[in-house]
N, C-alpha and C positions, 0 to 999 in steps of 0.2 A: 540116463536120468529118468526116462519114462518107466523103465523096468523097476528102478529103485522106488519111484513114487507109487507105482501100483502095488509093490510088495510092502510098502510102509517103511522103507529104510532110507529116510530122507534126512537123517541127522548129519550127513556129510555132503558137501557139494561134490560134483564130478571131479573138480580139480583137487579137492582135498583127498578124495578117494584115490585118485591117480598118484598124487604125491606120497601118500602113505604106502602104496604098493611099491613105488620106486625106492623109498627109504628102507623098506624091509628086504627087498629082494634084488636090487641092482647091485650085485656083489662087486663089480669092478668100477662102480660109480662113474660110468661113461654117459649116463643120461639116456641109455637105450636098454631095452630088455629084449634079449633073444628068447625064442620059445623055450629053450632049455633053461635059461635063468628063471623065467616065469614059472615053468612047470616044477622045477626043483624047489624054488622058493616057496611056492604055495604048498607043496607036499610036506615041507619041513615045518611049516607054521600052522598049527591047528586052528588058531584064532582067525588067521587070514583065510584059510580054507573054508571055515564056517561062514565068514563074512561074504566071501565071493559066492559061495553056494547059495546063500540066502539072497544076496543082491541080484543074482542073475537067474534065479528060479523063475521059469516061465509058466509054471502051473497056474498062477493067478492071472497072468496075461491071457492064457487060453480060456479060463473061466469067463473073463470079461468079454472075449470075442464070442464065445458060445452063447452067452446070455444077452448079447446085443449091446 
């Protein structure tokens, strides 16, 4: 949540974000994601890849830390 807030991607709660990921890539619908499911799912979905990349971009966090 903190990384999303710093990056300005707060249009989704952490729970909504997690639910969206599971809906898109939990292929066997067991309510759990293996690393393989997550990796394959993100690689297949360009929109999800972009969202995750932006949501977890730490460059703005580093700027905040460097600037005090």
